[in-house]
Structures are given as C-alpha cells and as structure tokens.
PAZAPA-4460 file (N, C-alpha, C; in steps of 0.05 Angstrom, whole numbers, plus 32768, in hexadecimal, padded with zeros to 4 digits):
% residues 209
    n_x    n_y    n_z   ca_x   ca_y   ca_z    c_x    c_y    c_z   seq   type   mol
   7E92   7F43   8284   7EAA   7F41   8271   7E9B   7F2A   825A     1      M     A
   7E9A   7F10   8259   7E94   7F00   824B   7E7B   7F0A   8241     2      K     A
   7E6A   7F10   8247   7E50   7F15   823B   7E55   7F28   8227     3      K     A
   7E62   7F39   8231   7E67   7F5C   821F   7E75   7F4E   8201     4      I     A
   7E87   7F38   8203   7E94   7F28   81EE   7E7A   7F17   81E1     5      F     A
   7E6F   7F07   81F1   7E59   7EFF   81DC   7E46   7F12   81D2     6      I     A
   7E42   7F28   81D8   7E2E   7F32   81D3   7E39   7F42   81B2     7      L     A
   7E53   7F47   81B3   7E5D   7F52   81A0   7E68   7F40   818D     8      M     A
   7E66   7F2A   8198   7E6B   7F14   8174   7E58   7F0F   816D     9      V     A
   7E41   7F08   817B   7E25   7F10   8174   7E1D   7F24   8157    10      C     A
   7E24   7F3D   8166   7E17   7F53   8153   7E30   7F57   813C    11      V     A
   7E4C   7F4A   813C   7E57   7F51   8125   7E4F   7F33   8111    12      C     A
   7E45   7F21   811D   7E43   7F09   8108   7E22   7F0D   80FD    13      I     A
   7E0F   7F21   810B   7DF4   7F2C   8101   7DFD   7F3B   80ED    14      S     A
   7E16   7F52   80ED   7E15   7F5F   80DD   7E21   7F56   80BA    15      V     A
   7E34   7F3F   80C1   7E45   7F37   80AD   7E2F   7F23   80A6    16      I     A
   7E14   7F17   80A9   7E09   7F00   80A0   7DF4   7F1D   8092    17      A     A
   7DF1   7F2D   8094   7DDA   7F3E   8088   7DEC   7F4E   8075    18      T     A
   7E01   7F53   8072   7E0F   7F66   8059   7E03   7F58   8047    19      A     A
   7E06   7F74   8031   7DF9   7F67   8014   7E0C   7F6A   7FF8    20      Q     A
   7E22   7F6F   8009   7E34   7F63   7FFB   7E50   7F56   8000    21      T     A
   7E62   7F5B   7FF2   7E76   7F43   7FF9   7E91   7F45   801A    22      K     A
   7E92   7F3B   8024   7E9C   7F3E   8046   7EB3   7F36   803B    23      V     A
   7ECF   7F3B   803F   7EEB   7F3F   8040   7EF2   7F2B   805C    24      T     A
   7EFC   7F17   805B   7F11   7F0B   8070   7F28   7F10   806A    25      W     A
   7F3C   7F0C   8080   7F57   7F16   807B   7F61   7F0D   8094    26      G     A
   7F84   7F03   8091   7F8F   7F02   80AB   7FA2   7F13   80A9    27      V     A
   7FAC   7F22   80C3   7FC6   7F32   80C7   7FD6   7F2E   80E4    28      E     A
   7FF0   7F3F   80D7   8006   7F45   80E9   800E   7F59   80EA    29      A     A
   8016   7F63   8105   8024   7F78   810A   802F   7F7D   8128    30      G     A
   8042   7F90   8124   8056   7F96   813D   8052   7FB9   8140    31      V     A
   8057   7FBC   8155   8053   7FDD   8162   8060   7FDD   8180    32      G     A
   8056   7FF6   8189   8060   7FFA   81A5   804D   7FFD   81B2    33      F     A
   8044   7FF8   81D2   8035   7FF8   81E8   803E   8009   81FA    34      S     A
   8032   801A   8201   803A   8029   8218   801B   8025   8234    35      S     A
   8020   803A   8246   8015   8044   8253   800E   805E   8254    36      W     A
   7FF4   806A   8258   7FEE   8086   825D   7FD9   8087   826F    37      M     A
   7FD8   80A8   8281   7FCF   80AE   8293   7FD6   80A7   82AD    38      G     A
   7FC6   80A5   82C7   7FD1   80A8   82DE   7FE2   8093   82E8    39      E     A
   8001   8094   82EE   8013   8079   82F2   8021   8071   82DD    40      G     A
   801C   8084   82C5   802E   8077   82B2   8047   8096   82A2    41      A     A
   804A   809C   82AF   805C   80B8   82AC   8073   80A4   82AD    42      S     A
   8082   8095   82BA   8099   808A   82B9   809C   806D   82A2    43      H     A
   8088   8065   8299   8085   804E   8285   808D   8052   826F    44      S     A
   808F   8041   8267   80AC   8048   824C   809A   802A   823F    45      D     A
   80A4   8030   821F   808B   8017   820E   8099   8009   8205    46      A     A
   8094   7FF1   8200   809E   7FD3   81F3   8092   7FC9   81DA    47      L     A
   80A9   7FC2   81D0   80A0   7FB1   81AC   808A   7F9C   81BB    48      F     A
   807B   7F9E   81A5   8059   7F8E   81AA   8054   7F7C   818D    49      N     A
   8050   7F65   818C   803D   7F59   8170   801E   7F57   8171    50      P     A
   801A   7F57   815A   7FF7   7F57   815B   7FF4   7F4C   8140    51      R     A
   7FE7   7F27   8141   7FD6   7F1B   812D   7FBC   7F1B   8132    52      V     A
   7FAB   7F1A   8121   7F98   7F12   8120   7F87   7F06   8106    53      G     A
   7F6A   7F05   8104   7F55   7F00   80EF   7F44   7F1D   80F0    54      V     A
   7F44   7F23   80D2   7F30   7F43   80CF   7F1F   7F3B   80BE    55      S     A
   7F05   7F42   80C2   7EEE   7F43   80AE   7EED   7F6C   80AA    56      V     A
   7EDC   7F6B   8087   7ED6   7F83   807C   7EC1   7F7C   8073    57      D     A
   7EA2   7F8C   807F   7E8C   7F84   807A   7E82   7FA1   8070    58      V     A
   7E81   7FA8   804B   7E7C   7FBD   803F   7E5C   7FBF   804A    59      P     A
   7E57   7FD8   804E   7E3F   7FEA   8057   7E33   7FF4   8043    60      L     A
   7E47   8006   8037   7E44   8019   801D   7E5D   801A   800F    61      T     A
   7E54   8026   7FF6   7E67   8028   7FE6   7E83   802D   7FF4    62      G     A
   7E83   8044   8001   7EA0   804F   8018   7EA4   804B   802C    63      L     A
   7E93   8040   803F   7E90   8033   8054   7E8D   801B   805C    64      V     A
   7E9D   800E   8076   7E98   7FED   8079   7EA0   7FF3   8095    65      S     A
   7E92   7FD6   809A   7E96   7FD3   80BF   7EB5   7FBD   80C2    66      F     A
   7EC2   7FC6   80CE   7EDD   7FAF   80CC   7EDD   7FA6   80ED    67      Q     A
   7EE1   7F8F   80F4   7EE0   7F89   8104   7EF0   7F68   810B    68      T     A
   7EFB   7F56   811C   7F0B   7F3A   8118   7F0E   7F39   8136    69      G     A
   7F2D   7F28   8133   7F2D   7F20   814D   7F48   7F1C   8151    70      L     A
   7F5E   7F2B   8160   7F77   7F2C   815C   7F86   7F1F   817F    71      D     A
   7FA3   7F15   8176   7FB2   7F12   818A   7FC4   7F2C   8191    72      Y     A
   7FC0   7F3B   81AD   7FCB   7F53   81A9   7FE1   7F52   81C5    73      E     A
   7FF6   7F5A   81C0   8006   7F5E   81DA   800B   7F7A   81E4    74      S     A
   800A   7F88   81FA   800D   7FA1   8206   8015   7F9E   821E    75      K     A
   801C   7FB3   8227   802A   7FB6   823F   8040   7FD1   8241    76      G     A
   8053   7FCB   8256   8065   7FE9   825B   807E   7FDC   8266    77      A     A
   808E   7FE9   8267   80AE   7FE6   8278   80B0   7FFA   8288    78      Q     A
   80BE   8003   82A4   80C0   8019   82B5   80D4   800F   82CF    79      Y     A
   80DE   8022   82DA   80F5   801E   82F0   80E5   8026   8312    80      K     A
   80EE   8010   8319   80DD   801B   833E   80F2   8010   834C    81      I     A
   80FF   8022   835B   810B   801C   8373   812A   8018   8368    82      G     A
   8137   8015   8352   8148   8005   8348   8142   7FE8   833F    83      G     A
   8129   7FE5   8339   8129   7FCA   832E   8116   7FD6   830E    84      Y     A
   8124   7FC2   8303   8118   7FC1   82DB   80EE   7FAA   82E4    85      D     A
   80E7   7FB9   82D6   80CC   7FB1   82D6   80C3   7FB6   82BA    86      V     A
   80B4   7F91   82A4   80AC   7F95   8291   808F   7F8B   829A    87      T     A
   8080   7F94   8292   8061   7F84   8296   8053   7F84   8276    88      V     A
   8050   7F65   8271   8042   7F62   8256   802A   7F58   8260    89      D     A
   8010   7F63   824E   7FF3   7F60   8253   7FF2   7F4E   8231    90      Q     A
   7FE4   7F39   822B   7FE2   7F2D   821B   7FC6   7F28   8214    91      N     A
   7FB2   7F33   81FC   7F9C   7F39   81FD   7F89   7F2F   81DD    92      Y     A
   7F71   7F1D   81E9   7F64   7F1B   81CF   7F4E   7F38   81C6    93      L     A
   7F54   7F3E   81B2   7F49   7F5A   81AD   7F3A   7F59   8199    94      R     A
   7F21   7F5F   819A   7F0C   7F69   8188   7F09   7F86   817E    95      M     A
   7F13   7F93   8167   7F07   7FAC   815A   7EF0   7FAA   814B    96      P     A
   7EE0   7FBD   8152   7ECC   7FCB   8147   7ECC   7FE2   813E    97      L     A
   7ED7   7FE5   8124   7EDD   7FFC   810E   7EC8   8005   80F9    98      L     A
   7EBE   8019   80F2   7EB6   802A   80DE   7ED2   8033   80D0    99      A     A
   7ED2   802B   80AF   7EE0   8031   809F   7EDB   803C   8087   100      A     A
   7EE0   8052   8084   7EDE   8063   806C   7EF2   8063   8054   101      F     A
   7EE9   804E   8042   7EF9   8051   8026   7EF6   8068   8010   102      H     A
   7F15   8075   800F   7F12   8090   7FFA   7F11   8087   7FE2   103      L     A
   7F15   806E   7FD8   7F07   805E   7FBA   7F1D   8074   7FA5   104      G     A
   7F3A   8071   7FAB   7F4B   807E   7F96   7F47   806C   7F77   105      T     A
   7F4B   8058   7F7B   7F4D   8041   7F68   7F44   802B   7F67   106      T     A
   7F3D   8019   7F50   7F39   7FFB   7F57   7F49   7FEB   7F66   107      A     A
   7F64   7FF0   7F61   7F75   7FD4   7F6A   7F7F   7FE8   7F87   108      N     A
   7F80   7FFD   7F91   7F88   800C   7FA2   7F78   8015   7FB9   109      F     A
   7F73   801E   7FCB   7F62   8029   7FE2   7F73   802C   7FF8   110      D     A
   7F64   804E   8000   7F72   805B   8019   7F58   8056   802E   111      V     A
   7F5A   804E   8048   7F4B   804C   8052   7F4F   805B   8071   112      V     A
   7F36   8064   8075   7F3F   8071   8093   7F2B   8063   80A9   113      V     A
   7F30   8060   80C0   7F23   804F   80D0   7F23   8055   80EE   114      R     A
   7F0D   804A   80FA   7F0E   8064   8114   7EF2   804F   8125   115      G     A
   7EF7   8048   813B   7EE9   8039   814D   7EE6   8034   816D   116      G     A
   7EE5   8021   8173   7EE6   8015   818B   7EF4   7FFA   818F   117      A     A
   7F02   7FF7   81A5   7F02   7FCA   81A3   7EFD   7FC3   81C1   118      Y     A
   7F01   7FAC   81BA   7EFB   7FA1   81DA   7F0A   7F87   81DA   119      L     A
   7F1D   7F88   81FA   7F35   7F70   81FF   7F30   7F5D   8214   120      A     A
   7F39   7F4A   8214   7F3E   7F3D   822D   7F58   7F30   822C   121      C     A
   7F68   7F37   824A   7F7A   7F31   8250   7F79   7F11   8252   122      G     A
   7F87   7F06   8244   7F92   7EE2   8242   7FA4   7EDC   8255   123      I     A
   7FC0   7EE1   8255   7FDA   7EE5   825E   7FEB   7EFB   825C   124      S     A
   8002   7EF6   826D   800F   7F04   8271   8021   7F05   8288   125      G     A
   8039   7F13   828C   804D   7F13   829F   8055   7F31   82A5   126      K     A
   805B   7F26   82C9   8064   7F43   82D1   8086   7F39   82D9   127      N     A
   809B   7F49   82CB   80B7   7F3E   82CB   80C6   7F5A   82E0   128      N     A
   80CF   7F51   82F6   80DF   7F6A   830A   80FB   7F5B   8302   129      V     A
   8110   7F69   82FC   8129   7F62   82FB   813A   7F6A   8311   130      E     A
   8144   7F5F   8320   8154   7F6E   8337   8178   7F62   8331   131      D     A
   8182   7F66   8324   81A4   7F5F   8324   8196   7F4D   8310   132      G     A
   81AB   7F32   8310   81A2   7F10   8302   8191   7F0E   8308   133      D     A
   8177   7F0F   831B   8167   7F02   8322   814A   7F10   831A   134      L     A
   8136   7F01   8311   811E   7F0C   82FD   8100   7EFC   830C   135      T     A
   80F8   7F0E   831C   80E0   7F04   832D   80CF   7F09   8314   136      Y     A
   80B9   7EF1   830F   80A0   7EF2   82FE   8088   7EEA   8308   137      S     A
   806F   7EF4   82F9   8055   7EEE   8309   803F   7EF4   82F8   138      W     A
   8026   7EE7   82F7   800A   7EE9   82DC   8008   7F06   82E7   139      S     A
   8008   7F12   82C8   7FFC   7F2F   82CD   7FE4   7F2D   82D5   140      T     A
   7FCA   7F28   82C9   7FB5   7F29   82CB   7FA7   7F15   82E9   141      F     A
   7FC2   7F08   82F9   7FB4   7EFD   8312   7FBC   7F06   832E   142      K     A
   7FAE   7F05   833D   7FB9   7F0F   8360   7FD7   7F01   8360   143      D     A
   7FE6   7F0D   836D   7FFA   7F04   8376   7FF8   7F0A   8399   144      L     A
   8005   7EEC   83AB   7FF8   7EF0   83C8   801F   7EF1   83CC   145      D     A
   802C   7EF7   83DC   8044   7EF4   83EE   8042   7F01   8411   146      F     A
   804F   7EF5   841D   804C   7EF8   843A   8057   7F1C   843D   147      P     A
   804C   7F24   8451   8056   7F35   845B   8063   7F38   8478   148      S     A
   806A   7F53   8481   8080   7F52   8498   8072   7F48   84AE   149      S     A
   8058   7F43   84AB   804D   7F2E   84CB   8049   7F15   84B5   150      D     A
   8056   7EFD   84C1   805A   7EE1   84B8   803B   7ED9   84B0   151      P     A
   8028   7EE5   84BC   8009   7ED7   84C4   7FFF   7EE3   84B0   152      N     A
   8003   7EF7   84A3   7FFE   7F05   8491   8002   7F06   8473   153      V     A
   7FE8   7F07   845F   7FF6   7F01   844A   7FE8   7F12   843A   154      T     A
   7FF8   7F27   842B   7FEC   7F3D   8413   7FEA   7F34   83FD   155      E     A
   7FDD   7F45   83F2   7FDB   7F41   83CF   7FD8   7F53   83C1   156      T     A
   7FED   7F4B   83A8   7FF3   7F62   8396   7FDA   7F57   8377   157      L     A
   7FC6   7F71   837E   7FB7   7F69   836D   7FBF   7F69   8346   158      K     A
   7FAB   7F57   8339   7FB1   7F5A   831D   7FA9   7F6B   830A   159      G     A
   7FB1   7F6E   82F3   7FA1   7F7D   82E2   7F88   7F73   82D6   160      F     A
   7F7E   7F8A   82D6   7F5D   7F85   82CA   7F62   7F7A   82AD   161      H     A
   7F4E   7F60   82B1   7F4E   7F5A   8296   7F40   7F61   827A   162      R     A
   7F2C   7F74   8283   7F21   7F7C   826E   7F27   7F91   8264   163      F     A
   7F2C   7F98   824F   7F32   7FBF   823D   7F27   7FBF   8228   164      D     A
   7F1C   7FD6   8228   7F0F   7FE8   8218   7F13   7FFE   820D   165      A     A
   7F19   8006   81F2   7F22   8028   81E9   7F1A   802C   81C9   166      G     A
   7F24   803F   81C5   7F20   8049   81AB   7F41   8046   819C   167      F     A
   7F33   803C   817E   7F4B   8038   816A   7F51   804C   8153   168      Q     A
   7F56   805D   814A   7F60   8067   812D   7F72   8061   8122   169      V     A
   7F70   8064   8106   7F89   8054   80EC   7F81   805C   80D6   170      G     A
   7F93   8052   80CB   7F93   8052   80A7   7F9F   803C   809E   171      A     A
   7F9D   8036   807B   7FAA   801F   8072   7FA7   8024   805B   172      A     A
   7FB4   801C   8042   7FBC   801B   802D   7FB2   7FFF   8025   173      L     A
   7F98   7FFB   8013   7F88   7FE9   8012   7F8C   7FE1   7FEB   174      D     A
   7F9D   7FC0   7FEE   7F9D   7FC0   7FD5   7F8B   7FA3   7FCE   175      F     A
   7F97   7F99   7FB3   7F78   7F85   7FAA   7F7D   7F6C   7FC8   176      T     A
   7F9A   7F65   7FD3   7F9C   7F4D   7FDC   7FA7   7F59   7FF7   177      R     A
   7FB2   7F72   7FFA   7FC8   7F6E   8013   7FB9   7F86   801E   178      W     A
   7FC9   7F8E   8034   7FB8   7FAC   8041   7FD2   7FB3   8054   179      T     A
   7FD6   7FC7   804D   7FF2   7FD1   806B   7FDA   7FEA   8077   180      V     A
   7FE2   7FE9   8094   7FDA   7FFF   80A0   7FEB   8007   80BA   181      G     A
   7FDA   8018   80CD   7FE1   801D   80E9   7FC8   802E   80EF   182      M     A
   7FD1   8021   810B   7FBB   8021   8124   7FC8   802D   813E   183      D     A
   7FB7   803D   8144   7FBB   8049   815F   7FA2   8042   8174   184      A     A
   7FB1   803C   818F   7F94   802F   81A6   7F9D   803F   81B2   185      E     A
   7F81   804D   81C7   7F82   8056   81DC   7F71   804B   81EF   186      F     A
   7F7E   8042   8202   7F66   802F   8216   7F5B   803D   822A   187      G     A
   7F3C   8039   822E   7F2C   804B   8241   7F2C   803E   8260   188      L     A
   7F30   8027   8267   7F33   8015   8277   7F50   801D   8290   189      C     A
   7F4E   8020   82A6   7F64   801D   82AB   7F77   7FFD   82B6   190      R     A
   7F7E   7FFC   82AF   7F8F   7FDC   82B5   7F93   7FD3   82D4   191      I     A
   7F97   7FEA   82E3   7F8F   7FDE   8302   7F82   7FFB   830D   192      Q     A
   7F72   7FF8   8328   7F67   8005   8333   7F7F   8020   8330   193      R     A
   7F71   803A   8329   7F7D   8055   832C   7F99   8048   831E   194      D     A
   7F9A   803E   8308   7FB3   8036   82FA   7FB2   8045   82DC   195      G     A
   7FCB   8044   82D1   7FC6   8043   82B6   7FB0   8041   829A   196      P     A
   7FB2   804E   828B   7FA5   803B   8273   7FB4   8034   8260   197      R     A
   7FA9   8020   824A   7FC3   8018   823B   7FBC   802B   8220   198      N     A
   7FD4   802B   8212   7FD9   8041   81F9   7FED   802E   81E1   199      L     A
   7FEA   8027   81CC   7FF4   801E   81B9   7FF7   8022   819F   200      S     A
   800A   801C   8190   8006   8029   816A   8012   8011   815D   201      L     A
   8005   8008   8151   800F   7FF0   8141   800E   7FEE   811E   202      F     A
   8023   7FE5   8115   8021   7FE1   80F7   801B   7FC6   80F1   203      V     A
   8014   7FC0   80DB   8006   7FA8   80CE   8008   7FA8   80B3   204      G     A
   800A   7F93   80B4   8000   7F81   8096   7FF1   7F6D   808F   205      V     A
   7FDB   7F6F   8080   7FC2   7F5B   8080   7FC5   7F48   8064   206      G     A
   7FB8   7F34   8064   7FB0   7F2C   8048   7F98   7F25   8049   207      Y     A
   7F8F   7F2D   8031   7F64   7F24   8034   7F65   7F08   801B   208      K     A
   7F56   7EFE   8027   7F4D   7EE6   801A   7F31   7EE9   7FFC   209      F     A
***
C-alpha cells in the first residue's frame, strides 16, 4: 500500500514538473453523505461527513487538465443490528487522479466535467455501538480481541481494510479564484472480507492561489 502511494506521488510530481503551462494550486473544503453499497449494505444508512484538502490542476491542452491533490475525508455508515445502534466512522487520506474537461464558456467563468480514479488509506476511525445509555467503541481499522464463552480462548473481530480505491465523477463551476463543485465516489475495494464498498457524495468550495 505504501509503495502504491509513493509511486502515485512520484507520477504526480513528474506530471507537474513537466507541465508547459501554469499549474494551479488551491485549498478545498466540503461536506457530503457517505454510506455503503453492495453485499452487506442493505440495512446501512448514510452519515453526514466532511472533506478538506489541497488541490492541483495541471493543464495538458487548452481544454483538458490533470487534477490531483491530497484530502482528509471521512466516510462510513450507520445501521441497526439486534436492537443496537451502530455507527462506523472511517477517516482516510485520499488522492484523486482525474481528467478534467473544461468547456471554456467565458474568460472569467468555466464549467468543468471531471472523472477518474482515487486512492485512499485509512488513518483513523471509531465503531460505536449504543446499548441504551451505554456506548462501546473501538478502532475501525484495528482488530478487536475479546473473550469467548471458553475462558481460555480469545476471539478476534477483524478491523476494516485500510486501503481503498475506486472511481470518481463530478462537475464544477470554475471562477477566477473560486470553484464550486460536486463529486460522487464509488469504491471498488471491500471494506471487509465479503463486506460492502464505500459510496459517497460531496459538495465543496475551493480557493485557488
């Protein structure tokens, strides 16, 4: 997983270094909804989550650019099981790898349609189980050991997979200094063995330097 991130960072640096036109840097912040899809996701409900990060836009031609960056993004879902309320928070460092198509409306305003892939690494999170007035919590991405019915045997609840990847599509309104956009993300990796995949929708605002 670390090798993949290092490789992608090197590729992005290479693209930026060889760009023949102005590279645009910016900061972004957004909010959205996340949930799960696929096997094991039928009873999950969405959570309201944030996303913040830095963005890079590298022009390739007059109407096409390469967009990347690094985000801190929260995902997860909530559901009920056996009378218990369960909330799962998954916090990631995420790198988008997008092709952006600029429609070139006017000199001070543009419409951008983008799509591509993303890579993400889980860095923190909590599983919270509410039982009346009691709440039990443990780390989302770490294994949990607990005693079984046999006092000499310890059982293990496996943590979520840290690595996530998928594809992303979106659109944005691009002004001279500001951008306003919306993106949908569809995970391709299961968050657990035989488990669901991540699904999210974010709306964000960015400022360009």
